[in-house]
C-alpha positions in Angstrom: -4.7 -9.2 -13.9 -5.4 -9.6 -10.7 -3.7 -8.2 -7.1 -4.0 -9.2 -3.6 -3.7 -7.2 -1.0 -2.5 -8.8 2.9 -0.9 -7.5 5.9 -3.5 -5.8 7.6 -4.8 -5.6 11.3 -5.0 -3.5 14.2 -2.2 -2.0 16.3 -1.8 0.7 18.5 0.0 4.3 17.5 3.5 4.5 16.9 2.8 0.9 16.0 4.1 -0.8 12.8 2.3 -3.1 10.1 3.6 -4.4 6.4 1.0 -4.7 3.9 1.7 -6.9 0.9 0.4 -6.5 -2.9 0.6 -10.0 -4.7 0.3 -9.9 -8.4 -0.5 -13.1 -10.1 -0.6 -13.9 -13.8 1.4 -11.7 -14.6 5.1 -10.3 -13.9 4.9 -7.3 -11.4 8.3 -5.5 -12.4 7.1 -4.1 -15.6 4.6 -1.5 -13.9 3.9 0.9 -11.7 2.2 0.1 -8.8 0.6 2.6 -6.1 -0.8 2.2 -2.6 -4.4 4.1 -1.8 -6.6 4.4 1.3 -10.0 5.1 2.2 -11.0 6.3 5.9 -14.7 5.6 6.8 -16.6 8.9 5.1 -13.8 10.1 3.4 -12.8 9.7 -0.3 -9.5 7.3 -2.1 -6.6 8.8 -1.6 -2.9 8.2 -3.0 -1.0 6.8 0.0 2.4 6.1 -2.1 3.6 5.1 -5.9 6.6 3.1 -7.3 7.6 2.9 -10.7 8.1 0.1 -13.1 12.3 0.1 -12.4 11.5 0.5 -8.8 13.5 3.8 -8.5 11.3 6.2 -8.2 8.6 6.4 -4.8 6.2 9.2 -4.0 4.3 9.6 -1.2 1.6 11.5 0.2 2.7 14.6 2.9 0.9 12.7 5.7 3.0 9.8 4.9 6.7 11.0 4.5 9.8 9.6 6.5 7.1 7.3 8.2 5.6 4.9 5.3 8.0 2.9 2.9 7.3 1.4 -0.3 9.3 -1.1 -1.8 9.3 -4.0 -4.6 10.6 -7.5 -4.4 10.4 -8.8 -8.2 11.2 -12.3 -7.4 8.7 -12.5 -5.3 6.2 -10.8 -7.4 5.2 -8.5 -4.2 4.9 -5.1 -3.6 5.1 -3.9 0.3 4.2 -1.1 2.3 6.1 -0.6 5.7 4.1 1.5 8.1 6.3 2.6 10.9 4.9 5.5 13.7 1.5 4.8 12.9 -1.3 7.2 13.9 -5.0 7.2 14.5 -5.7 9.5 11.5 -4.0 6.4 9.2 -6.8 4.3 10.1 -8.6 2.8 7.0 -9.0 0.4 4.2 -5.6 -0.4 2.3 -6.0 -0.8 -1.9 -3.2 -1.9 -4.0 -3.4 -0.6 -7.6 -2.0 -1.3 -11.2 -2.3 1.7 -13.1 -1.4 0.3 -16.2 -5.2 -2.0 -16.3 -6.7 0.5 -13.7 -6.6 -3.0 -11.2 -7.6 -2.9 -7.8 -7.3 -5.6 -5.0 -10.1 -5.9 -2.0 -8.3 -3.7 0.5 -7.4 -4.9 3.7 -8.2 -3.3 6.9 -5.8 -1.0 9.5 -7.0 0.6 12.1 -4.7 2.5 14.6 -6.8 3.0 18.0 -5.2 2.9 21.6 
């Protein structure tokens, strides 16, 4: 069971990025998926999650209305669309598969002027 994140980068405040979490070796569609992030000097926090049926999503208050989590079962990938990015969104973003407590290696997001 392995998940791999991609799509991070450096953007100016107000910009957008789309993160991808790709699965290998199993079908993503049957499992809940979550995105977490960890800012320098802070603990890791839940950003968003999506249920296996892809019918229910949840967001941290700090990203509601700006981030959208979605899944593409055909591509075995879950996305995190991040709009209106703020400097406080800076951090390492991780994909998590709770069923197996499997974490990706993370992808860095930096928001600065």
